C-alpha positions as CSV (number, residue, x, y, z in Angstrom):
1,M,-20.2,181.0,166.2
2,N,-20.4,182.2,162.5
3,S,-24.1,182.4,161.8
4,M,-23.1,181.5,158.0
5,L,-22.1,178.2,159.1
6,S,-24.2,175.2,158.4
7,N,-26.0,173.2,161.3
8,N,-23.7,170.3,160.8
9,L,-20.6,172.6,161.3
10,K,-22.3,174.4,164.3
11,K,-22.7,170.9,166.0
12,R,-19.1,170.0,165.8
13,D,-16.7,170.6,168.8
14,T,-14.6,173.9,168.8
15,T,-11.4,172.2,168.8
16,G,-7.9,173.6,167.7
17,A,-8.6,172.0,164.3
18,F,-12.1,173.7,164.0
19,A,-10.4,177.1,165.0
20,L,-7.8,176.6,162.3
21,I,-10.1,175.8,159.4
22,D,-12.7,178.3,160.7
23,S,-10.1,181.0,160.5
24,L,-8.8,180.0,157.3
25,V,-12.4,180.5,155.7
26,R,-12.7,183.6,157.5
27,H,-9.7,184.9,155.7
28,G,-10.9,183.9,152.5
29,V,-9.1,180.6,151.7
30,K,-11.1,178.5,149.2
31,H,-8.3,176.1,148.2
32,I,-5.7,174.3,150.1
33,F,-3.0,172.0,148.5
34,G,-1.6,169.2,150.8
35,Y,-1.0,165.8,151.8
36,P,-2.2,164.1,154.9
37,G,-0.1,162.0,157.4
38,G,-0.4,160.9,161.2
39,A,0.3,164.5,163.1
40,I,-2.0,166.3,161.1
41,L,-5.0,163.9,160.9
42,P,-7.2,165.9,163.4
43,I,-6.9,168.9,161.1
44,Y,-7.8,166.8,158.1
45,D,-10.7,165.2,159.9
46,E,-12.0,168.6,160.4
47,L,-11.1,169.9,156.9
48,Y,-13.1,167.1,155.6
49,A,-16.2,168.1,157.4
50,W,-15.9,171.7,155.9
51,E,-15.1,170.6,152.5
52,Q,-18.2,168.4,152.6
53,E,-20.3,171.6,153.3
54,G,-18.7,173.4,150.4
55,F,-16.7,176.2,152.6
56,I,-13.4,174.9,151.0
57,E,-11.6,172.6,148.8
58,H,-8.6,170.5,149.5
59,I,-6.5,169.6,146.5
60,L,-4.6,166.3,147.1
61,V,-1.0,166.4,145.7
62,R,1.2,163.2,145.5
63,H,4.3,164.7,147.3
64,E,4.6,167.6,150.0
65,Q,7.0,169.4,147.7
66,A,4.1,169.6,144.9
67,A,1.9,171.2,147.8
68,A,4.4,174.0,148.5
69,H,5.0,175.0,144.8
70,A,1.3,174.6,143.8
71,S,0.3,177.0,146.7
72,D,3.2,179.3,145.6
73,A,1.8,179.4,142.0
74,Y,-1.9,179.9,143.2
75,S,-0.7,183.1,144.9
76,R,1.2,184.3,142.1
77,C,-1.8,183.7,139.7
78,T,-4.6,184.9,141.9
79,G,-2.9,187.7,144.2
80,E,-4.2,185.7,147.3
81,V,-2.4,184.0,150.1
82,G,-1.5,180.5,149.0
83,V,-2.1,177.7,151.7
84,C,-0.6,174.3,152.0
85,F,-0.7,171.4,154.6
86,A,1.7,168.7,155.5
87,T,2.4,166.5,158.3
88,S,5.3,166.2,160.7
89,G,8.8,165.1,160.2
90,P,9.5,164.2,156.3
91,G,6.1,165.7,155.4
92,A,7.1,169.0,156.7
93,T,10.6,168.8,155.4
94,N,9.5,168.0,152.0
95,L,7.9,171.4,151.6
96,V,11.4,173.1,152.4
97,T,12.4,173.8,148.6
98,G,8.8,175.3,148.0
99,I,9.1,177.6,151.1
100,A,12.5,178.7,150.0
101,T,11.3,179.6,146.6
102,A,8.3,181.5,147.9
103,H,10.8,183.4,150.4
104,M,13.2,184.3,147.3
105,D,10.5,185.4,144.9
106,S,8.3,187.4,147.7
107,V,5.2,185.1,147.3
108,A,2.7,185.2,150.1
109,M,2.1,181.8,151.7
110,V,0.7,180.1,155.1
111,I,2.1,176.7,155.5
112,V,0.5,174.6,158.2
113,T,2.4,171.7,159.5
114,G,1.4,169.1,161.9
115,Q,3.8,168.3,164.8
116,V,3.8,165.6,167.5
117,G,1.9,166.2,170.6
118,R,3.3,169.1,173.0
119,S,4.5,166.6,175.6
120,F,6.6,164.8,173.1
121,I,8.2,167.9,171.6
122,G,12.2,167.7,172.1
123,T,12.0,163.9,173.1
124,D,13.1,162.6,169.5
125,A,9.4,161.2,169.1
126,F,8.5,159.4,165.8
127,Q,8.7,161.7,162.9
128,E,9.6,164.8,165.2
129,V,11.3,167.3,163.3
130,D,12.1,171.0,164.3
131,I,10.5,172.5,161.1
132,F,10.2,176.0,162.9
133,G,13.9,175.7,163.4
134,I,14.7,174.6,159.9
135,T,12.9,177.1,158.2
136,L,13.8,180.0,160.2
137,P,16.2,181.6,157.4
138,I,13.4,181.2,154.8
139,V,10.4,182.7,156.2
140,K,9.0,185.9,157.3
141,H,7.7,184.5,160.7
142,S,7.0,181.3,162.3
143,Y,4.6,180.2,165.1
144,V,4.3,176.8,167.1
145,V,0.9,176.7,168.6
146,R,1.5,175.8,172.3
147,D,-1.7,177.2,173.6
148,T,-4.7,176.1,171.7
149,A,-6.6,179.6,172.5
150,D,-3.8,181.4,170.5
151,M,-4.8,179.6,167.2
152,S,-7.1,182.3,165.6
153,R,-4.8,185.0,166.6
154,M,-1.9,183.4,165.1
155,V,-3.8,182.7,161.8
156,A,-4.7,185.9,161.6
157,A,-1.3,187.4,162.3
158,S,0.0,184.9,159.8
159,F,-2.1,186.2,156.9
160,F,-1.3,189.8,157.9
161,I,2.4,189.0,157.9
162,A,2.5,187.1,154.7
163,K,0.8,190.1,152.7
164,Y,2.3,193.0,154.6
165,G,5.0,195.0,152.8
166,R,7.3,192.5,151.0
167,P,5.1,189.3,150.7
168,G,6.6,186.0,151.9
169,P,5.7,182.6,153.6
170,V,4.8,182.3,157.2
171,L,4.9,178.9,158.9
172,I,2.4,177.6,161.5
173,D,3.4,174.5,163.3
174,V,0.5,172.7,165.0
175,P,0.9,169.9,167.6
176,K,-1.4,166.9,167.3
177,D,-3.1,167.5,170.7
178,V,-3.7,171.2,169.9
179,G,-5.8,170.2,166.9
180,L,-7.8,167.6,169.2
181,E,-8.2,169.9,172.3
182,K,-11.5,171.6,173.0
183,F,-11.7,175.1,174.2
184,D,-13.7,178.3,174.2
185,Y,-13.1,179.5,170.9
186,K,-13.2,183.1,170.0
187,P,-12.4,184.0,166.3
188,V,-10.2,186.8,165.0
189,E,-11.6,188.3,162.0
190,P,-9.4,189.8,159.2
191,G,-8.3,193.2,159.8
192,Q,-8.8,192.9,163.6
193,I,-5.2,192.3,164.5
194,T,-2.1,194.8,164.6
195,L,1.5,193.9,165.0
196,P,4.3,195.9,166.4
197,G,6.6,197.6,163.7
198,C,4.0,197.3,161.1
199,P,2.5,200.6,160.6
200,P,-0.4,201.1,158.1
201,I,0.6,201.1,154.6
202,V,-0.7,204.3,153.0
203,D,-1.8,203.7,149.3
204,N,-1.3,206.4,146.7
205,N,0.8,208.8,148.7
206,F,1.2,211.4,146.2
207,K,3.3,213.7,148.4
208,R,5.8,211.1,148.7
209,I,5.6,210.3,144.7
210,S,6.0,214.1,144.0
211,Q,9.1,214.2,146.3
212,A,10.6,211.2,144.6
213,A,9.8,212.7,141.3
214,N,11.5,216.1,142.2
215,L,14.6,214.3,143.2
216,I,14.9,212.5,140.0
217,K,14.4,215.7,138.2
218,Q,17.3,217.4,140.3
219,S,19.5,214.5,139.5
220,N,22.3,214.4,136.7
221,Q,22.2,210.6,135.8
222,P,19.2,209.0,137.8
223,L,19.0,205.3,137.7
224,L,16.0,203.3,138.4
225,Y,16.6,199.7,139.9
226,V,13.1,198.2,139.4
227,G,12.3,194.8,140.2
228,G,9.2,192.6,140.9
229,G,7.9,194.8,143.6
230,A,6.9,197.1,141.2
231,I,4.4,194.4,139.9
232,I,3.3,192.9,143.5
233,S,2.6,196.5,144.8
234,D,0.8,197.3,141.4
235,A,2.7,200.5,141.3
236,Y,4.1,199.6,137.7
237,K,1.7,201.9,135.9
């Protein structure tokens, strides 16, 4: 366990909720925008303990849509990945407009939603909504944590995907019993994960810049179509 943690946190059970909050902290998350509800309460209980120890700050909104828009704005202003929380059912669906905005504007976000327990998924349980399916067209990737041991890997992958290449939102759907389940937690540090189809991005590749410049010089009527990617990639200079 992280030696930087306080004694109070070291005494806590390593549940799925613990793994989620610990992974977020390891990835540099300082602020979370959200609104609690039944299915995500195990995560909020854990979040409260970490907030009391000064590791992270939760910013309570009055509506889940505000959480999505606030984390979007946070990402745009800081250059970091924005994070928001919402519970299952209507809590999760209230995030959709904000997720779509982030997707269209290439904003790096990680969205964590609560979900009904694993044994209730697909049974039309109270406040069960397939947020994974609903958001498929408006996210870069989605996860449903069906095995608690996958939590830290999925969080690390979500942050990697959110910022890799063209930024965008990534959804993590967490069943309530996953948040409560105790397990042998093994953290995944930032940079420890690689994903298929995501080769390393080379910064300042002057050879390619030179090739592009030569092509422009050879053209008769060059047209440069430059958008927000030039700002996001810090290439505008």
